[in-house]
C-alpha positions as CSV (number, residue, x, y, z in Angstrom):
1,M,-15.3,-11.3,26.0
2,S,-13.0,-12.2,23.2
3,K,-10.0,-11.2,21.2
4,I,-9.1,-11.1,17.9
5,E,-6.1,-10.2,15.3
6,I,-7.5,-9.5,11.8
7,T,-5.1,-9.2,9.1
8,I,-6.0,-6.0,6.8
9,E,-5.2,-6.0,3.5
10,G,-4.8,-2.4,1.4
11,M,-3.8,-0.1,4.3
12,T,-1.0,1.8,3.4
13,C,-1.3,5.3,6.1
14,G,-2.3,6.8,9.0
15,H,-5.1,7.8,7.7
16,C,-6.3,3.8,6.8
17,Q,-5.6,2.9,10.0
18,M,-7.8,5.6,11.7
19,S,-11.0,4.8,8.3
20,V,-10.6,0.8,10.0
21,T,-10.5,1.8,13.9
22,N,-13.9,4.2,13.4
23,E,-15.8,1.5,11.2
24,I,-15.0,-1.5,14.1
25,A,-15.3,1.0,16.7
26,T,-18.6,1.2,15.6
27,L,-20.4,-2.7,15.8
28,E,-22.4,-3.3,19.1
29,G,-20.1,-5.2,21.4
30,V,-16.8,-3.8,20.4
31,K,-14.8,-2.9,23.1
32,S,-11.8,-1.9,22.4
33,V,-9.9,-1.8,18.5
34,S,-5.9,-1.2,17.9
35,V,-5.4,-1.1,14.6
36,D,-1.3,-0.8,13.4
37,H,-1.5,0.1,9.4
38,T,2.3,-1.2,8.9
39,L,1.2,-4.6,10.4
40,G,-2.0,-4.4,8.2
41,T,-3.6,-5.7,11.1
42,A,-6.2,-4.8,13.8
43,I,-6.5,-6.3,17.4
44,V,-10.3,-6.1,18.7
45,E,-11.8,-6.7,21.9
46,S,-15.6,-7.7,21.9
47,D,-18.3,-9.9,22.9
48,G,-21.0,-11.6,20.3
49,V,-19.2,-9.8,17.3
50,S,-18.8,-12.1,14.6
51,N,-16.1,-13.0,12.1
52,E,-18.4,-11.3,9.0
53,Q,-19.3,-8.4,11.0
54,F,-15.9,-8.1,11.9
55,E,-15.1,-8.3,7.4
56,E,-18.1,-5.7,6.4
57,A,-16.3,-3.2,8.6
58,V,-13.5,-3.8,6.8
59,T,-14.9,-3.8,3.4
60,E,-16.8,-0.8,4.2
61,A,-14.2,1.1,5.5
62,G,-13.0,0.3,1.8
63,Y,-9.8,-2.6,2.7
64,K,-10.2,-6.6,2.7
65,A,-10.4,-9.2,5.7
66,V,-8.3,-11.4,5.1
67,G,-7.5,-13.4,8.3
68,F,-9.2,-14.1,11.5
69,Q,-7.1,-15.2,14.4
70,T,-7.9,-15.4,17.8
71,I,-5.9,-14.1,20.4
72,D,-6.0,-16.1,23.7
73,A,-6.8,-13.5,26.9
């Protein structure tokens, strides 16, 4: 299992946060997701999900993923 922090541009409210959370959660292999619109980040635990898949999910929600950082578990 890997843990990644995604930096996201454009989120301004709780609705934004929920939209991103819901899109990322639909990806097969995602175990948990925590999005914070005030920090502009999502912390995701997953198995076998690529950065490209995360980027597509964030884009589908209407925002832009601008950075990915692996977090030591």
